[in-house]
Structures are given as structure tokens and as C-alpha cells.
N, C-alpha and C positions, 0 to 999 in steps of 0.2 A: 238761457234760463232753463230750458228743458233738461239740459245736461246736469245742471246743479240739482234740480228736483229729483232726477233719476239717481244721482250720486247720494243725495240725502236719504232717499228711499232704500237704496242698497245698504248704506251704513246703518240705518235704523234696523233693518232685518238682521244684519250681521251682529249688531250689538244685542238685540233681543235673543238671538240664538245662543250667544255666549252666556248670557245671564241665566237662561234655562238650564244649560249644561252645568253651571256652577250650582244651581239649586238642586239639581238631581244628584250631583256628587256630594253636596253637603248633606242632603237628606239620607243618602245611602251610607255616608260615613257616620251619621248619627245612629243608624241601625247597627252598624258594625262596632261602634265604639262602646265597649263595656268597661266600666271602671272596676278595679280590684284594689283592695287594701293588701299590702304585702307585709309578711312577717318572716323573719329568718333570712336565709339566702335567697338571692334573686331567682325567680321562677319564670320561664318563658311560657306563655299561655298556649302556644301551639304544640300539637303533638300529644296532648293528654288523652289517655284511654278513657272509656266510659266505665261507670261503676259495674256494669254487667260484664265487660271484658276483664275487669280486675278480679271479679269473683271467679271467673273461669281460670285465671292465673293462680289465684289462691288454692283452688281445688286441685291443681296439678302439683302443688308444693307439698313436701313432707315436713314434719317437725324439724326445725333448725335449718331448712333451706332458706336462702335469701336471694331476692332479685331486685334490681334497681327498677323503679317504676315511677310514673307520673299519671295520676288519674283525677277525674272529676266526680264528685259525689255530694250529696246533701248531708249536712251535719245533723245528727240525731240528738247528741248530748255533748255537753262541755263540762269540764271540771268547774264546779261552782266555788271552789276554794280560791284558785288563782288562774284558771285557764291553762293548766299545765298538761291537759290531754283532751281529746275529743273522740267521739265515735262517729263513723261515717256509714251511711246506709249503702249496702251493696245490692243484694237482690234476694228474694225468697226469705226475708226476715233476718238475713245475715248482716253482720256489721264488721267494720275494721276498727280496731283500737289504735288510735294515732297518738304517739308521744313525740316530743320534739327533741331533736338532736342535742345532746349534752345539756338539756334544759336551758338552751341558749336563748329561747324566746317563748312567749306564751301568746295565746289568742284571747280575744274578748270573750267574756262569759255569756254574752247574749246573742250568740250566732246560731243557735239551734234553728234548723229549717233553712239556713242559707246554703248556697252552693259554694264549694271550695275546689281549688286545684291543689293537690299535695304532690310534692316531689321528694323522693328519698328511697328508702329500702323497705320492701315488703317481705314479711316472713311469717311462718306459722309457728306458734309458740304454745307451750303448755303453761298456762298461767297458774301460779301457786295459789293456795287457799288464802295466804296472807295478802298477796297482791289483790286478789278479787275482793277481799274484805276492805282493803284500803280504798280501792276505787268505789266500792259501794258506799263507804263512809263519805267520800268526796261528793257522791251523787246525792247525799242527804237521806240515805235509806235508814230505816229504824234499826235499833239494836237487835230486834227479833229477826228482821230480814237478813241482817249481816250474819247472825248466828246460824242461819240455814245454809250458809256456804261452807261445805265440808269436804269438797274434793277438787283436785286440779281440773282445769277446763282448757280444752283446745281452743285457741283464739287465732283469728287473723289479725296480725299486728303490723304496724307501719311506723318506722322512725322517719319523721319528716325533717328534711334539712331546710325546706321553705314551704310556705303556704300562701296562697292567694285567696282572698275572700271576696266573692262577687258583691258589689255594692248596689 
């Protein structure tokens, strides 16, 4: 009888230890589990640079230089016409203008403030007056504000092949 009681006690301790491990694993997996909505080509969440590192990369590029990159940043603006471009916050008030490869996909218009991971090609561009005015119109700026755009502007640009939006 003593042997059965000891065996039951050992089994109870063993079973309770296993269930604690499962809870700890499930709790930690909840912390690590982040859901993303995916647009365009598949993007792996690992290995993305920070927005600060991306700014440093942009600052080393000359106009017309291109580099393949993947980085994480917060969305500051989205095209309110159809979600065909977005601006991402870098650092020191700088932004990256993101367009989508071959206009093959668009993003939701209500993602300002959300964190995204973009994958594609980063480059420095001289944006024409016409393009600046077009994007200003997409942003909903007034005719007076659009008329004030009179010279090309150096921009940090990005052509995304895929985008993940943190949910």
C-alpha cells in the first residue's frame, strides 16, 4: 500500500511539473507571437533593420544609388485615394516615401501610426515638382498648399516588394 501511495505521489508531482512547463511555454509563445497582415510578396519578419539604421543607410547613398533592404518603421501617412503609397518615420523628422512594386498591391488607408516591415529597394531620388504636387493632392492638401511646391526635392524612397503590418 505504501508503494502505491508513493507511486501516486511521484506521478502527481511529475504531472504537475509537466503542466507548469506547458503553461510557461504557452505564456512565452504568446509574448513572442505577433500577428502581421501581409501585402505583396512574402516577407520574413527576422533580420529587419531599425528605422534608425535605415536612416544611416540612406545618408550614405547618393542620388540614383539603390540598395536592397528590409526595415521596421511606423507609418506616418498613407495615400487616401487608394493606399498606393505610404510614408515611414525614420529619425530626426526624416521620412521614407514607400511605393509598391509595379503597383502590384496597395495597403489599407487607415494604418497611420502602425508599425510595418517593408522589404525591397531603398534609393535616394530627386522628386519632381509634378510628383510632389500629385502626392500632396493624394494627401488632401489644399490648392494653395500644392501651388507652393515649386522645386524638386531630395527624398528617401523605397520600392517595396512586400509589406507586413503589425496587427
